[in-house]
KOLKOL-92521 format. One line per 2 residues: number of its first residue (from 1); their letters; for each residue x, y, z of C-alpha. Coordinates in nm, 4 decimals. Each point is the difference from the previous one (the first is absolute). Layout:
N
NUM) A) X/Y/Z  ...
REM end
This chain:
228
1) XX) 0.6911/-1.2194/-0.3571  0.1856/-0.3003/0.1099
3) XX) -0.2091/-0.2549/-0.1687  -0.0658/0.1816/-0.3492
5) XX) 0.2322/-0.1077/-0.2558  0.0466/0.0483/-0.3332
7) XX) -0.2414/-0.2555/-0.1444  -0.2704/0.1521/0.1405
9) XX) 0.0607/0.3323/-0.0396  0.0229/-0.0933/-0.4052
11) XX) -0.3449/-0.2032/0.0219  -0.1659/0.3327/0.1379
13) XX) 0.1604/0.2118/-0.2753  0.1983/0.2195/0.2061
15) XX) 0.2862/0.0308/-0.2531  -0.2295/0.1141/-0.2766
17) XX) 0.0153/0.4293/-0.0544  -0.1203/0.1835/-0.2500
19) XX) 0.0593/0.0659/-0.3649  0.3683/0.1823/-0.0899
21) XX) -0.1695/0.2749/-0.0629  -0.1878/0.1165/0.2975
23) XX) 0.2967/-0.0698/0.2345  0.1412/0.2383/0.2175
25) XX) 0.3878/-0.0238/0.0039  0.0429/0.0412/0.3794
27) XX) -0.0999/-0.3456/-0.0276  0.3197/-0.1012/-0.1738
29) XX) 0.1904/-0.1709/0.2823  -0.3595/-0.2266/0.0731
31) XX) 0.0039/-0.1088/-0.3764  0.1522/-0.3555/-0.0860
33) XX) -0.0720/0.0462/-0.3795  -0.2848/0.0144/-0.2572
35) XX) -0.1933/-0.2772/-0.1828  -0.2492/0.1102/-0.2560
37) XX) 0.0063/0.3407/0.0429  -0.0828/-0.0384/0.3442
39) XX) 0.2487/0.0574/0.2968  0.0547/-0.2626/0.2468
41) XX) 0.0748/0.0826/0.3721  0.2638/-0.1381/0.1898
43) XX) -0.1200/-0.2541/0.2600  0.3042/0.0135/0.2222
45) XX) -0.0541/0.3724/0.0505  -0.3078/-0.0358/0.0257
47) XX) 0.0556/-0.2750/0.2971  0.2504/0.2082/0.1469
49) XX) -0.2050/0.3216/0.0105  -0.3203/-0.1817/0.1439
51) XX) 0.2032/-0.1542/0.2807  0.1386/0.3662/0.0914
53) XX) -0.3395/0.1345/-0.0066  -0.1426/-0.3098/0.2261
55) XX) 0.2829/0.0812/0.2672  -0.0974/0.3782/0.0082
57) XX) -0.3807/-0.0797/0.0420  0.0923/-0.2302/0.2666
59) XX) 0.2061/0.2371/0.1532  -0.2975/0.2667/-0.0314
61) XX) -0.2353/-0.2581/0.1633  0.2217/-0.0831/0.3093
63) XX) 0.0468/0.2995/0.0712  -0.4166/0.0973/0.0070
65) XX) 0.0515/0.1629/-0.2964  -0.3654/0.0731/-0.1909
67) XX) 0.0526/-0.2143/-0.3706  -0.2627/0.1240/-0.2594
69) XX) -0.0742/-0.2098/-0.3200  -0.0825/0.1891/-0.2827
71) XX) -0.1721/-0.1582/-0.2931  -0.1854/0.2636/-0.2920
73) XX) 0.0147/-0.2372/-0.2805  -0.3541/-0.1792/0.0023
75) XX) 0.1832/-0.3812/-0.0149  0.2182/0.1514/0.2598
77) XX) -0.2507/0.1113/0.2640  -0.1022/-0.3557/0.1687
79) XX) 0.3832/-0.0921/-0.0061  0.0566/0.3032/0.1996
81) XX) -0.2932/-0.1056/0.2334  0.1110/-0.3547/0.0790
83) XX) 0.3654/0.1310/0.0580  -0.1439/0.2528/0.2481
85) XX) -0.1940/-0.2679/0.1702  0.2304/-0.2805/0.0292
87) XX) 0.2620/0.2341/0.1422  -0.2386/0.2308/0.2279
89) XX) 0.0948/0.3157/-0.1514  -0.2111/0.2477/-0.2096
91) XX) -0.0700/0.0350/-0.4000  -0.1498/0.2487/-0.2196
93) XX) -0.1861/-0.1789/-0.3169  -0.0925/0.2145/-0.2721
95) XX) 0.0337/0.3631/-0.0367  0.2549/0.1958/0.1761
97) XX) -0.1655/0.2943/0.1840  0.2263/0.3122/-0.0950
99) XX) 0.1060/0.1097/0.3849  -0.0353/-0.2904/0.1983
101) XX) 0.3640/0.0460/0.1192  0.0467/0.3563/-0.0503
103) XX) -0.3295/0.1740/0.0416  -0.1750/-0.2363/0.2830
105) XX) -0.1637/0.2788/0.1777  -0.1840/0.1196/-0.2667
107) XX) -0.1103/-0.3311/-0.1395  -0.1333/-0.0678/0.3369
109) XX) -0.2107/0.3187/0.0187  -0.1351/-0.0472/-0.3584
111) XX) -0.0593/-0.3784/0.0130  -0.0891/-0.1158/0.3724
113) XX) -0.2582/0.1263/0.2448  0.0965/-0.0668/0.3850
115) XX) -0.2039/0.0198/0.3189  0.0304/0.3404/0.2032
117) XX) 0.2728/-0.1359/0.2023  0.1895/-0.2257/-0.2504
119) XX) 0.3171/0.1198/-0.1436  0.1248/-0.1727/-0.2977
121) XX) 0.3613/-0.2049/0.0390  0.2031/-0.0071/-0.2969
123) XX) 0.3216/-0.2302/-0.0468  0.2647/0.0077/-0.2686
125) XX) 0.1195/-0.3326/-0.1447  0.3572/-0.1026/0.0938
127) XX) 0.0512/-0.1835/-0.3093  -0.2279/0.0016/-0.3461
129) XX) 0.0058/-0.3093/-0.2152  -0.1609/0.0754/-0.3596
131) XX) -0.0595/-0.2759/-0.2206  -0.0555/0.2353/-0.3151
133) XX) 0.2503/0.3316/0.0561  -0.0724/0.1317/-0.3449
135) XX) -0.3604/0.0384/0.0628  0.0492/0.1482/0.3484
137) XX) 0.2239/0.3139/-0.0742  -0.2188/0.2060/0.2171
139) XX) 0.0602/-0.2401/0.2932  0.3906/-0.0008/-0.0693
141) XX) -0.0058/0.3586/-0.0118  -0.1244/0.0414/0.3546
143) XX) 0.1960/-0.3055/0.1830  0.3297/0.1946/-0.1461
145) XX) -0.1465/0.3378/0.1130  -0.0730/-0.1230/0.3665
147) XX) 0.3401/-0.2573/-0.0211  -0.1979/-0.3322/0.0135
149) XX) 0.2251/-0.2665/-0.1735  -0.2317/-0.2217/-0.2616
151) XX) 0.0871/-0.3296/-0.1528  -0.1265/-0.0565/-0.3577
153) XX) -0.0508/-0.2356/-0.2859  0.1900/0.1671/-0.3088
155) XX) -0.0386/-0.1153/-0.3480  0.2536/0.0448/-0.2673
157) XX) -0.2346/0.3264/-0.1250  0.0121/0.1619/0.3656
159) XX) 0.2488/0.2028/0.2021  0.2047/-0.1874/0.2259
161) XX) 0.0689/0.3256/0.2175  -0.3448/0.0588/0.0558
163) XX) -0.0084/-0.2106/0.2932  0.2487/-0.0881/0.2897
165) XX) 0.0254/-0.3649/-0.0472  -0.0674/-0.0948/-0.3770
167) XX) -0.0944/-0.3630/-0.0762  0.0659/-0.1013/-0.3877
169) XX) -0.2928/-0.1658/-0.0732  -0.2940/-0.0648/-0.2580
171) XX) -0.2800/0.2178/0.1357  -0.2159/-0.1119/-0.2739
173) XX) -0.0170/-0.3547/0.1134  -0.2583/-0.0960/0.3041
175) XX) 0.1891/-0.2711/0.1079  0.3301/0.1668/0.0636
177) XX) -0.1631/0.3041/0.1395  -0.1493/-0.2533/0.2761
179) XX) 0.3483/-0.1832/0.0543  0.1251/0.3554/0.1097
181) XX) -0.2579/0.1010/0.1468  -0.0006/-0.3333/0.2333
183) XX) 0.3491/0.0203/0.0792  0.0049/0.3478/0.1226
185) XX) -0.3290/-0.0837/0.2150  0.1720/-0.2963/0.1311
187) XX) 0.3015/0.2343/0.0951  -0.2217/0.2562/0.2092
189) XX) -0.1792/-0.2914/0.1519  0.3358/-0.1459/0.1217
191) XX) 0.1167/0.3413/0.1283  -0.2964/0.0566/0.2002
193) XX) 0.0096/-0.3607/0.1398  0.3608/0.0960/0.1258
195) XX) -0.1014/0.3271/0.1235  -0.2774/-0.1941/0.1966
197) XX) 0.2348/-0.2436/0.1367  0.2294/0.2205/0.0882
199) XX) -0.2416/0.2267/0.2148  -0.1431/-0.3188/0.1560
201) XX) 0.3575/-0.0561/0.0864  0.0829/0.3324/0.2139
203) XX) -0.3541/-0.0262/0.1305  0.1005/-0.3277/0.1428
205) XX) 0.3281/0.1419/0.1286  -0.1563/0.2949/0.1375
207) XX) -0.2609/-0.2332/0.1920  0.2793/-0.2209/0.1381
209) XX) 0.1923/0.3336/0.1343  -0.3497/0.1136/0.1380
211) XX) -0.0336/-0.3253/0.1910  0.3370/0.0022/0.1208
213) XX) -0.0273/0.3566/0.1213  -0.3429/-0.0432/0.1828
215) XX) 0.1477/-0.2893/0.1696  0.3059/0.1637/0.1169
217) XX) -0.2691/0.2797/0.1398  -0.1700/-0.2910/0.1649
219) XX) 0.3187/-0.1222/0.1752  0.1132/0.3563/0.0996
221) XX) -0.3747/0.0442/0.1672  0.0450/-0.3531/0.1850
223) XX) 0.3376/0.0964/0.1560  -0.1649/0.3683/0.0956
225) XX) -0.2814/-0.1640/0.1496  0.2396/-0.2370/0.1922
227) XX) 0.1967/0.3038/0.1214  -0.2922/0.1461/0.1239
REM end
């Protein structure tokens, strides 16, 4: 999010909210003002929220967490796929199947056929990034019930309390959503790379200790052979 500027955000239309009659009063802290009946989102709040969310995504990936990008709107589906592929994470594009998190065993029995000795393996996401929370109420309900934190793009007609980390932004602009999804994907990728480097350094350190231990054992065996 460091390379993100206010000019780029305005060019993508991230500041444009909905008409005054459609607003959710919970978004009052994020609204800069009103222009021709349209609420204007304060992009300083957007940038701060995006940085905070990106840091959480990075930490989740760093600790080996599973990050799930969800794009339910038609125009958001490819963005969720691209973000997941860039960060080597996971995605759901299109309709959310009820029970994906809270009723996995029943879904497995109903929709999948396995070999005789095969056992289905289900994983619960450690973080869900919703590009359109307003259309993902069933998913958000399951996430809350399963204590899964969520990050979501919140337009002026949405409820910012529906997600753990709200990002005030225009969710009707594909360019705006692409910027948010791209930054969060880079954060997840950065966290995974840091984890990889940490694990490689730990493995190298372990191997060095093993080599020193082996050398010590060889030395002891040599001394024992001489005494013989």
